BALOVEX-374586 format. One record per residue: residue in three letters; x negated, y negated, z negated of N, C-alpha, C, O, CB in turn. Coordinates in pm, whole numbers, plus 50000, padded with zeros to 5 digits. Glycine has a CB too. Layout:
<nodes>
alaXYZXYZXYZXYZXYZ...
</nodes>
This chain:
<nodes>
met602864451224212602204437324186602684430924060603824433624023602494427324303lys602184425224012602294413523919603214401223968602824398224081600854408123894arg604054394823938604634386923989603814372823932603114373223831606094389523964ile603974364023989603464352923943604834343524002605254341024115601804349624000ile605344339223839606564328423877605904309823794605074307923706608544336723770leu606724300223871606924287723872608264289723809609114298523811606764280424007his608074275723740609184269323709609164254023699608954248523591609584274623596ser609334248423793609204235223778610024224123747610834221823837608834232923858asp610094215223637611284207523571610764190823605609954185223531611464211923376met611224185523701611374172823710611644163523601612854162023582612164171723787asn610504153423485610874149723365611834138423403611824129623488609684146223273ala612614141823313613414130223265614054119623427613994107523446612124119923145cys614814134523547614954129123637615464117823700615004111423794615134134323660tyr616914115723609617354107123680616974094223676616984085923768618364107823669ala616484092423518615974080823437615064077123515615254066423574615474082823300ser613464086423545612644087023644612484076723748611904066123768612894097023693ile613724089523837613754078823948614154062223938613554052923991614684084324040glu615464061423844615874043723826614704036823823614644025523871616714038723679ala613334044323752612184034623729611704030023812611524018023832611264037623673lys611314041723896610724042224036611374036024150610704033324249610574055024074leu612944032924145613604022624216613164012324174612644005524262614884022124214asn613144006624041613253993523988611883994723863612073999023749615043990423922pro610813991023904609893993923848609723982223672608853983223585608793993123978lys610873972623678611163964923585611613975223447611203971623336612263955023646leu612463988223456612893994923365611434005123338611474014623260614364001523410lys610614002623390609394013523367609054009923214608973997723198607874011123483gly608804018623080608034013522976608924010322830608504007222718607354000523038ile610414012322883611594005722826612784010422811613464012822911611823996522880pro613354012822660614214021522648615674019222766616294008622771614494020822490met616004030922849616874028422966617684040622955617124049422889616114026423112ala618834043723001619464054223009620334050823162620594039623204620294056622866val620634061723218621824060123305623164070623285623234082823298621274061623451ala624364058723240625114061823238626164064223338625924061523456625164057823173gly627654070423290628274068323374629634053723359629464045323271628634082323395asn630344053123414631144042123433632544041423307633614047323322631654043723599pro632214033523199633044040723088634244027123141634904021823051632214041722879glu634354024623216635994023123291636444031123339637564028023380636294015323388asn635974048023376636034053123411636644063823339637154073523394635314051823457arg636584062123211635884072123092634924080823109634904091923056636714080523036his633874075323204632864085123173631704077623099630654074023154632364092523306gly631934076323004631044063622907629944071022802629824068322683632324053122789ile629164081622881628274095122853627204087722892627184078422973628534110522940ile625964094322803624134091522851624134103922923624524114322871622624091022707leu623544102823086623454107723150622244115123165622154127423166623824102023209ala621474108223174619824110623173619184098723074619894088623072619084108823351lys618224098023007617474089622958615774089422943615064098822906618024089222856ser615414077622979613764080322956613164081722815613734080322707612944068323015glu611784085022845611274094022719611384080922572611344080822449609174101122759glu611494073922656611164057822536612654057622447612764052922334610994036622654ala613524062622510615044062122476615094079122392615684080622285616244060022653lys614634086522438614644095922380613904099822213614274108222131614274101622479lys612774090122206611994083322059613244077521978613594081721868610704068222094met613864067122047614984066621963616024073721929616844069321848615414059621984gly616124085821986617074093921923618404095422033619424102322026617464086621773val617994087522118619204085322228619114102822302618134109822325618744068922374lys620784105622324620534120422334621584121322444622714116822423620774130522189thr621144129022605622274131622679623724138422626624034146522538621754139022773gly624374131022723626034138722673626414128122562627544129922515625944158422585glu625684116922508626614112522406627264098422438626934089722519625874112222272pro628404099122336628504085322395627974072422380627314070022278629404082822386ile628184062522475627484046822489627664045222357626734043822277628194033522591trp628764045322329628644032922202627894040022090627564032721997630324026722131gln627514054522081626774062121982625204061322010624384062821919627274077121983ala624774058322170623494060522205623084042422115622264041422024623254064022412lys623744032922161623644017822132623684017421983622894009621930624864008422200gly624264022721926624014024921743622974029921706622764029021586624934034021666lys621734038521806620554043521717619634031721824618554026821794620074065021718cys620264029521927619004019422028619754004422109620064003222227618294032122195pro619873995522007620353982822031619553976722188620023966822245619983973521883asn619033979822211618053972822315617933981422424616983980522501616583969622262leu619113992722442619014003022558619724000022663620944001222677619404015922526thr618613994322772618993994322858620194005122951620044017322954618013992422882leu621093999623004622034009023144622104003523244622373992223285623524012223136val621654018823306621964012823440623034025623528623514034723461620244009323529pro623274024823663624654034623681624134042323742622994039023774625984030523749pro624594055423790623964064323842623884065724002624824065324081624434074123783his622714067324025622704063024222622084080624247620994086224252620954043824304tyr623594084324259623064107224315622784101424455622064091924426624974126824326glu622874101324563622264098424664620804100924673620394108824758622534087224682glu619924094324585618994088724545618004100124437616804102524423619604075824488tyr619214104524378618444120924294618304126124414617214124324468619494133624171leu619524134924497619874137324580618444141724719618114152724763620844126624582lys617864126724754617024123924826615874129324760615194137324824617064111324858his615454125824621614404132524572614104146424590613194152624646614444130724463ser615424150524505615134161724508615084176624591614854187824546615504161424442lys615354172724720615304174124887613584171324899612774180224927616504159724990met613274159224876611384157224866611194168124818610954177424895610534145024764ala611224169524726610404179024595610534191624665609504196324714611214179924414arg611674198324679611744211824769610844213324870609984222124871612984213524836ser611004205224954610164203725063608814206525020608314216825063610274190625123leu608104198624938607044201724888606814214524820605644218424825606824192924821tyr607634221924758607344233124678607284245524789606704256424778608514235024555tyr608184239624914607764248525019606484250425078606294261525127608404246225108glu605544241825085604394244825146603834254425054603054260925123603534233225175tyr603804259924907603474271224892604074281824871603404290124810602924271024834thr605444286024908606294297924910607574293725003608114282825023606744302424751asn607774304425042609024304825110610114306124986611264301624983609064317725221lys609474312624898611054316824811611204302524650610554301224547610754340824714val611974297424689612124288424656613714287924567614674290424639611804281124770glu613964285624448615234288824408615614276424323614974273724222615314302724332pro616634269124366617074255024257617674263224155617944275124138618354241324322phe617804250724085618284252523946618904241923908618404236023812617324255423850gly620144236123969620194220323952619364213724072618774218924167619504215223798leu619554198624026619034191024109617254191724074616404193324162619814176624095asp617044190423964615914186223960614724197623862613674195423803616164171523907glu615384207723880614324222523846614604233223945615754236623970614634230623683cys613194240524022613344245324075612384258924038611304256523986613434238024163tyr612694270824059611894284024054611424288524113612174295624180612164291924035leu609604290224161608924295024275608284306524274607304307224200608134287324314asp608654317624353607894330124318606574326124441606724325924563608984347624345val605054322424349603794323424482603214336824471601984337724459602344311324468thr603794345224473603644361724415602134359724553600914359424539605634378524454gly602764359124639601934364924785601294354324863600954356924978602964372224899tyr601154345424825600174332724836598904326924760598104318024788600904323324823leu599014334824662597664335624589595834333124635594884327024585597794348724550tyr596074342624765595164342624790594844328824896593644327024914595014355324820leu595704319524964595844312224987595744297024871595564285924923596684317125045phe595794297524803596464285424697595024288824600594034281524601598534289324601gly595114298524537594644298824381594974306924299595084318524338594924289424314ser595174304624196596074315524083597314301324051597274289224072594774322923884gly598464311723985599304302223952599194290623893599674279623922599934306323902glu598194295623769597734280623676597264270123810597784258923814595984283923539glu596264274223919595884263824014596744260024072596534247924069595054265924098ile597874261724141599354259624199600074248424153600474237224184600234270824170ala600034256324069601214244423960600404232023931600994221623960601734251623771his598894230323868598534216623876598204210523999597974198423991597544214623801glu598134215624108598024211624202599634205724259599734196624341597284221724265ile600394210424220601754207524267602434195624144603344187524161602694224024278arg601884197324061601964185923927601624170923976602314160723980600694190023794asn600084173924018599414163524108599874156624193600134144624186598634167024168arg600034164624292601044155724443602254149724417602594139224470601624166024570met603204158424306604874153024280604294137624202605134128624203606154166724139lys603264135124152602784120024120602404114624222603214105924255601724118024029glu601724115224277600924111324387601764108324532601414098924603599894122924404glu602894116924568603934116624666604664112024661605084105124754604384123424698leu605484113724504606644110124491606694100624379607734094224373607434120624482gly605864098524295605934090524211606984095024054607564087923972606364079124299leu606854109824069607324116223933606324121623897605224120323952608434125923927thr606634129423784605894139623691606804147123679607984144023662605314135923559val606134162723689606894175423645606444181223489605484177423423606554187623762ser607054187523466606564200823396606714216823453607744222723487607294200823267ile605524220823450605494234523518604784249123406603774251823342604384231523673gly606054254623440605824266423332605354278323443605934280823549607464271123228val604184284923390603504297123463603814311723416603364315323307601994295523451ser604454319123480604714335723375605254347223489605714345223601606374334023217phe605064356823434605344370123514607384373123516608064382423558604264385623405cys607624364323470609034364623508609794353823453609574347823348609644376923468lys611164350923573611814341323501611824332623408611234322023392612344343923477ile613084342423306613004335123194611804330323107612264321223037613664341023129phe610194332423070609234328423040608844319023128607894314723063608514336823019ala608844311623238608254304323312609474295023299609184288123397607704309923443lys610384290723263611434280223202611354274723053611574263223013612794286523211leu610944287922967610304284822873609094276822855608834269322760610194293322837gly608394279422956607624273422973607054263323003605914259122982607484276322992ser608534256523094608024243023115608704233823046608814221823069608024239223245asp609444244122909610174235422843608994230222736609104218522698611574242422782met607694239622678607604237422623606024224122567605394220922466608054248022607lys606084221222701605014203422696606004195522821606594200422917602564205022777lys605924184522784606744171922805606124161722804605584162022694607674169522725pro605834152322855605814150023003604704158823128603974166923070605484134423005asp604584158523216603384159523287602674170323245601564166523210602614148423279ala602824182023233602074191323204602324206023292603074207723387602234191923062val601564214423235601364231223262601424239223157600794238523052600074235423318thr602194246423191601624257223019602304270923051603504273223067602494250222815val601184279823056601164292623094601184305223015600364307222926600274293123154ile602334315523053602684324222936602554336323004603134339423109604134322122864thr601394346122910601464359623031601794372122984602504369622887600084363123105glu601684386322996601754395722922600954394022794601364396522681601444405922991asp600104390722819599024393522677599574381222563599414382622442596904389922728asn600344367222635600114363822492602204359622495602704353022404598514346822457phe602714362922568604164362522541604814366622394606044366122386604734371422641lys604284369422313604534371022166603944364622116604714363122022604394381322105gln602904356822085602274347021982602794333522034602994324621951600524347521976lys603084330622194603954315222226605174318322234605814308622195603654306822365val606054328922273607114325722265608454331622183609624327822186607164325122366trp607894341122117608474349622017608874340921855609894342021788607284362321998pro607664332721831608044319321713609214313521738610064311421651607024306121710leu609374310021889610624299721964612034299821891612824308221935611004305422132gly612534290921775614344294421777615414304221882615294302622003615004280321805val616254312521839616674314621919617294306622075617224312122185617134319221852arg617974290822046618464282122093617544278522200617974269022265618784273422005glu616294283422244615254276522372615834283822461616134279322571613454278322375met616134299022415616324306422556617784304222581618784305122510615924323422558val617434299322775618444299722860619824309722830619774321922848617764303122980gly620694304622796622144316022769622384314222658623474319422636622074332422781ile621894308522550621984307522375622494297522345621744288522307620754307322290gly623924294722348624344281022309624444284022104624114292522022626234276422412arg625104271022110625494268521933626844282021956627034285621840626344245321871ala627474287622015628084297821970627554310721943627844317221843628894298922036thr626974313422010626104324722017624984323821908624934333921838625494325722158glu624184315321882623084311321776623844314521657623184320321571622524294921778lys625004312221632625494314521506625724329021482625304335321385626684306921486lys626724335521616626344347721580625304353121558625334360021456626644353521633leu624534353021601623024359521583622084358321451621314366221399622164353321691asn622634340021408622144343021286622764343521172622414337821068621374336821267lys624204354021198624824357421070624344370821065624474376820958626414355921058ile623694377721184622994391421186621854390521110621544398721024622614396521323gly621104378821147619254376121064618504371421168617334367921161618224391921001ile619304371321277618124368821394618134350421434618934342921489618634380221566phe616994349321383616914337021386615924329421525616084318321575616434334621246ser615034338821555613934334721658614114346221727614814356221713612344331621610leu613074341021828613224351821968612264364621956611964372122048612714343222126gly611904365421837611254381321793612234384221737612924393821772609904384321697asp612434379221672614194384321576614614391821707614474404021712615784367221515leu614974386821783615944391021886615204398321997615654400822109616714378721945ala614084401221954613164410822083613264426922038613324437722097611134405922087his613234421721889612964438821765614664442621730614904454721721611824433621539ala615664434321712616744441121741617534452221809618094450421917617014436021758pro617544459221768618544469021829619344470621950620534472421921619294469621762val619134470722057619824465022166621424473622145621824474122261618874468122328glu622064477822091623584486022053623944474921971624884468022011623614503121961thr623444472121873623624463321801623984448921832624724442621756622754464321746leu623314441621979623474432722064625054431022103625964423222076622594435922172lys624824445622202625954449222273626884446722237627684439622297626124458822298ser627094452822109628454454422002629084438621983630164432821986627874461521820leu627704435921961627824416521904628424404622026629244395522016625794409221864leu627544409622146628004403822253628474403822383628904395322460627574400022258gly628214418222388628444428222487627174425622599626004423022572630054426422553ile627804427222733626604430122832625404420822807624284425522791627054428222986asn625714404322805624664396122743623874399422673622674398322696624954388322688gly624604406522524623534410522492622764417622458621944416822366623394408222464val623024427522549621294432922654620774426022700619564425222676621164441122774tyr621494416122806620554409122902619664397422838618764393522913621414403023019leu619744390322700619184384622630618084390722562616954385922559619944380322570trp618584406022484617494415122438616234418122551615064419822515618244429322400gln616634418422672615894419122812614544407122863613434407622916617194417222922tyr615464397422810614894387322835613704384922728612484384322742615874377522846ala614534383722618613134379522482611894393922498610884392222429614114380422248asn611914401722548610744412922603610234414522686609534424422708610844422222612gly610544400722793610214400022912610224410723022609304410723103609234396022899leu611224419823031612244429823078612834420323230613454425723322613664433222931asp612424404023224612844400323312612984404523473612044399223532612444392823289ile613664410623546613204412023704613574405623795613254408723910613404422223759arg614424394023766615134389323867614834381323981614294370323978615844384423821pro615224387824086613834377424203614404361524247615394354424233613564387624408ile613384361324293613724347124292614334347724466613614356824509612144335324249val615044344124561615304342324695615044331924775615114320124740616314343724709asp614704336524901613694328724972614834318125028616044318025004612694338025095arg614194310825094615074300425145616284300825291616844292325361614034290425170asp616234317425280617284319125436617804327625332617544338825378616714326425628his618244329025247618914335225190620324325825150620194313625137618084340725092thr621744332825129622454329925138623684341525036623744353625058622294326825268glu624224336924967625044342324877626504340024860626914328424853624554339724777ser627214348824854628724353224901629364336124736628844334124626629294381124849ile630304330124789631144317024710631854326824623632084338224662632354305224813lys632264321224481633474334624448634194320324417635424321624417633254350624289ser633804309024396635134294424390634404285624464633214284624494635614285524216ile635734277324495635634259624527636184255424454637074262024399636114252424644gly635914242024417636904235024318636784218124337635964212324408636484239624151asn637734212624262637524199024216638104192624115639314194724099637714191924299ser637864189524085638134181623917638124165223915637934159124021636684186123796ser638314158823800638464146723815639044137423676640254135523682639294146523931thr638424132123568638724123523495639684108923566639224100223640637384121123439cys640534109623536641434100423590641064083323539640294080623447642964105923538lys641664074823609641394060523542642224062523445641654068323352641664046523622arg643194060623425644104062223324645204076923307645454083423408644864049723343asp645664080023204646394085123158647884093123215648954087323195646384077223089leu647854105723281649154109623338649924114623190649544118823081648984122723470his651894109623291652794108923210653634118623283654694121123226653274095523178ser653394125823415654934131623457654394142223556653484137623626656164119023541asp654674153923579654454163523624654554160023837654394167223935655564173923533glu654854148023820654744143123932653224131624007652624131224114656044137123919glu653174125323896651364119223849650594130823887649764131423978650944115623652val650944139923808649674152523829649284160023969648234163124026650104165423738phe650684161323995651314166424157649934156724248648864161624286653594158124205asn650204147924258649544134924344647814134024288646844132924363650584117224296val647794134724179645794135224187645454151024246644364153924295644794133623978met646834162824227645874174424241646024177924428645494185524510646474189524118gln646994168024425647144170524655645994164824668645384169624763648624159624790glu645214153124591644354144724709642734153124612641584148824625644644119424707leu643004161324550641784167824473642184182124624641244187424683642094172724231ser643004184224644642994195324713642324196524854641634206224884644244198424719phe642524187724927642134186525057640874187325093640544188725211642514176725101ser639674186224952638434188124997638314201924969637684209825038637384179224939val638834204324882639164218624858639044228324971638314237025019640494219624812ser640594219424995640844229325178639324225225278638564233225333642814219525310arg639274216525276638324214625375637034223925376636404228925469637944201125366arg636824224425208635464233425192635664249525225634844257325273634894232125027leu637024252125184637004266825236636594269725388636024279725432638414272525219arg637064257225460637504261625606636314260325677636124265225789638674252925677glu635394252725601633564249125662633264262325625632734265325732632304234925569ala633164276125536632924281625469633134294525491632614304625443633254277225396lys634614291225632635544307325667635804312125548635104321825517634714320725754leu636584308725471637264316125362638534311225322638924299725338636484316525249glu639144320025270640204319025197640644324625047640154334624996640894322925273ala641284319325009641674316824850642894329524880643664331524973642374296524790arg642584337624737644184346324706644374336924607645334342524554644334365324645gly644214327424544644164328024380643954310224406643404303924497642564340024280val644674305824284644314293524263644284293824103644794302524032645284283224334glu643314278824047643304277123890643584261723892643504252723976641744282023804val643894262623776644344247323719643394243723624643024254723584645844246323644phe642634233723549642204229423470642694220923429643274215823525641424228223482val642944213323316643914202323261643454198223107643504207823029645564208523261arg643214191423076642944184922996643394166822919643224155322957642004187723037asn644154174922771644654159722761644154150222684642984151622649645824158822725asn644954137222635643764127322561643394125122475642884115222422643694118622559glu643834143122430643054147922294641994154322288641474156922180643664155422220leu641364158722433640284162622465640654176622449639804184222402639184156922395gln641554180222475641544195722460642244200822612643124195622680642584201122307ser641504212322630641304216922745642084231722743642334239122647639764216722774trp642434233522914643074245122911643094251923074643664243723146644544241922846asn642684263523152642474268623251643914276323278644054284023183641224276023241phe644984277523362645684284523422645194288723540644464282223615646684279823430ala645734302823559645414311623728646324315923759647114317923666644474323923753ile646724319123876647904324523959647204327724104646464320724173649264312523972pro647644339124121647494342924235648764336224354649924332324338647424358324214leu647984337324456648854329624604649174343824671648404353524672647654316924739glu650784342824743651434347024814650664355524917650904367524931652104337624849met650114351624959649504353925088647974344125068647934333425007650684348325228ala646634351925146645544342625167645714333825206646604333625292644734344725223ser644984320125173645284310025219644194296125240643244295625161646314308525146gln644304286125334643384278325303643884263025279643174253025263642434280025403ser644994263825280646254254925320646104245925149646214252325045648144266825362ser645834230525151645884228425053647304224524995647584222824877645004221425046ile648194223625115649624225025050650034236224980650874235624890650594224025142ile649534245625014649984258924971648864261024837649244265024727649854271725112leu647944258824856647424255524695647804247824602647764251324483646384251324685val648194237124640648664229624596650414231724458650654228624341648644223524729arg651184238824576652264240924564652324251824438653174249924352652754244124692arg651474262624426650984270924352650824266124200651414269024096649844274524414ala649634256324239648804253524098650164248224018650504249923901647304239724109met650764241924116652064229024019652994243923940653324244623822653724214324190glu653274255024052654214263523956653444265323846654024260923747654714277524008ile652344270023821651794275923691651354268723604651054273423495650874283523701phe651204251723643650754238823586652324236623472652364235123350650444224423737lys653614237523590654764232023503655284244923404656164243623318656094225923611lys654694255023428654964265623360654244269623242654734277523161654934274223436lys653164264923229652244269323093652444252123035652814250322919650114276523135tyr652214242723110651794232523048653024221322985653914216723055650874226823148asn652864218322845653854216222791654484199422718655454196222649653644226422709trp653184191422785653114175422735653444175022626654594170722615653894165022796ser653064177122555652674174122420651734162422371651774154722275652124185022381phe650644164722504649864147822517650104144522663650854151322733647874146722482pro649524135422701649514131622843648204138122871647404143622796649624115122879val648184135523021647054142523086645444133123115645344124123198647754147323233arg644634136723051643444124123115642824131823264642504126623371641734120922973ala642814147723215641724151323382642174166423412642484174923329639454151523356val642154167423522642364173423657641934179123715640954174123770642454169623725gly642244192723749641034204023840641884211823886642964214323833639774213823757ile641364217124007641854227024125640874231924144639754226824151642434222724251arg641294245524160640074257224251640424264924281641094270924196638984263624209ala640294272424439640254279724497639644296924431638804296124342639684272324587ile639944306824460639364321724329640064327124430640914323424511639954325324121asn639144342424389639434355724436639544358024594640164366724655640714359524373leu638444343524664637894346824798637664355824877637084366324850637174344624806arg638194351925003637434365025100637514356425263638194346825299638704384825100asn636584363925329636164360325476637864354225532638934359525502635414377425579glu637734345925591639284343325692639434350625775638394353825832639534331525772gly640404355325814641104365025897641494375225871641944383025955640654367925978gly641384378525707641234393825662642024400025684641784412125685641084397225548gly643264395925711644814402625695645174404225559644394405125465644984417425759ser646784404725553647374403025416648024415725450647974419825565648334388925369gln648734423225342650074428225321651344415425328651434403225315650014435925169met652144426125355653544411225352653764413025270653704424425224654934408325429asp654304399025180655014399525089656844397925086657384387025100654354391025028val657384406825073658604409925165659694396025103660654391725166659344429625133phe659134389524928659904378924912659324367424946659604357924873660344378124798leu658404364825057657674350625094658384347925211658404355625308655974350525121asn659054335325203659114327925315658184326725433657674316125471659224318025275his658044336825479656894337625601657334322225716656484313925747657144357325709glu658204321825743658274310125864658204297325790657954288225868659754310225963lys658344293025663657484280625605656764282225532656514273925445657954271525552phe656214293325541654534292225499653334289425615652284283225601654094307425432lys653854296125727653554295325824653344280325897652524276625982654314303025864lys654464273025826654794258725871653704251825779652724245625819656524253325842asn653964253525687652704243725595651214247525630650224240325619652794246625412glu651304262525680649424261025745649294257425834648094254725849648494271325772asp650234253725974650124247426069649934230926048649154224026113651164251626138val650964225525927650974210925904649474208925817648994197625806652514205725812asp648934218525769647694212425701646414217725806645254214025788647524218825522thr646734224925893645694224125999645504214326052644394209326070645784231126089ala646994207626101647124191126188646264182826096645324176726145648964182626198leu646514182125957646374174225883644074171325877643344161425874647444181225742tyr643864185225879642514186925856641664186026031640494182326040642374203325763asn642384189526136641834185026210641764169926236640674164126239642144191126285ile643204162226260642564147126254641644141326137640714133726166643704137726253arg641884144626017640944141725942639064146525969638094138925979641584147325826lys639104156425973637944158926046637594147826166636684139626163638104172926103lys638434149626257637664139926365637934124526357637034118126411638104144026515tyr638954116726303639174105126298638284098426105637744087426089641074104826330gly638414107926010637894108625885639094105725784640064100825843636694098825873lys639254107325662639294111825511640254101525530641164108225578637934111525389asp640594092125527641334080425525642224075725611642964066125589640674072525518ser642174085625764642864080825827644424087825822645254080425875642164080225937ile644894098225778646054104325755646284109725625645374117925611646194113225839thr646864109825540647804115125421649004114525394649754109725481647564111725327phe649604119225259650954117525209651484105025187650624096925154651094123425099ala652514101025193652844084925216652404085125043651424078125016654894078525281ala653044092424929652974090124778651494091524745651264090224625653904100824689leu650534093624815649014090224775648614079624832647384079324840648014099924807lys649444065524901648434057224974648704048124822647784040124814648834049525164arg649284047324747649304040424617647894044824513646974052924530650834045024545asp648144037924433647084040224307647934051024240649114050124207646734025324195ile646884063824224647374072124183646884074524057647374083823993647364080324259gly645764066023998645304071523892643984076823908643124076023819646124080223852leu643854080723987642704094124077640924080924053640694068924066643514097924370ser640324090524022638904080623960638024086724094638304096324165638034086023751ser636884077624100636194077124216635154088624220634604093124320635594063724231asp634964093324064634154102224000634194109724080633674104224177634374106723884ile634564122524114635274135624216633954141424151632834137824188635554134824434thr634144150124059633274164524054633604176924154634644183324135633484170923905glu632734180224261632814191124365632714202924245632974200424128631434190924501val632254217024296631944228824188632524239124316633604240824373632974228623999val631014245424327631234258324412630564271624309629354274124306630294256524584thr631244276724256630794289924210630104302524225630774312824231631374292824195leu628344303024236628204317424308628654325324169629214322824063626364321924380pro627784341224265627804351524189626594349824073625644342524102627674363824282ser626634357523922625524356923852624554370923920624814380923987625974357523681arg623374364823861622744373723931621974382123840620784384123862621984367824031his622844389423694622474394523623622224408623671621834415023573623124392023535tyr622254413423740622624424623797621154429823847620974441223892623794422323908asn620504423423839618974426723918618624429423753617614436423763617844410724034met618814428323642618314427323513617854450623495618424460623536620024417223379lys616904448723435616604463323388617894466123254618274457023180614684464323318asn618404480323248619164483623124618024487223006616904491523033620244497023154gly618524484522867617474481122775617944492122742617504498122645617274468622682
</nodes>
């Protein structure tokens, strides 16, 4: 049975929600921006009016202001974005139980099994579009197609407040003339590689020898060829589906530059508390730790090291993280941003092979101390207990990015 897939994209999501909350922001050039004092002076989202003035997501505030001097800036209200995201998903679930989020503002819907209830995919898309305006006060652009990749392309074709249908009969006319950068998974670097061998459009990509693409881009080249030819059979998971977690991490751009191992350790220790908590809540243990570091010249590195034994302990995670940091970072420049990630995860209690060089008594003591810290924080709050060195201002920004990495779904693709 031919699938009917929808991709719904909330138009200028953050900016639209801010305008809904404050009607004075409607119809003017406006952007949601991070706090410049915490070095997050970039544009996170912009209104259609700001977009017309050339303002781009991700560019520095000063650059955006240069293009649009009357640009109004507002701080982000993530709790509101999350609230509206959940409201949108609740609406989507009225049409199918197969709803797959793609960030806060985008979702894939598989409505194949519900056409007899609600009409065609295009009819469902228009109904959702109208209800989003009436019930949430927000507009969406929706792509309707027979696979995920073309549904996503469809939602990008007409903005705002529109529905685009891409079928097996018309995709060559609608999709193939597009530039390769229009497809998810193709960034600037990949575009340059493709351009060098004469591939500029998605039609060029579709007609390229798959072995040439595999030689150029590895297995991703095969996936992109499949995408361009409409051979994307990746499923949309239902609401009860859970996926194994590959990694759990935290990172932050600091309020000030860090100049010593001790300063980096203090920030990393604070970040590791949350990583440890989320490991425990997910009933997972890490068998390795990865460190992210960016200097004040905006150069970035990632260093990884295995743990001697699988653990959930923030103390053990940060100790190993600092081992690899001290070994790899040469302090040519001060540190601006730090991250720590638990990697190579497994279910807790899986047992570990004994490391004859490990001080097992000290390891067990660190585990016990960390468990006690976790239990106290869980009962009385995260500020109820901490290490003395973390009581002072350690330069950590309040803007901390929490990251959970899930496996790729490329394994569902057909082989070219």
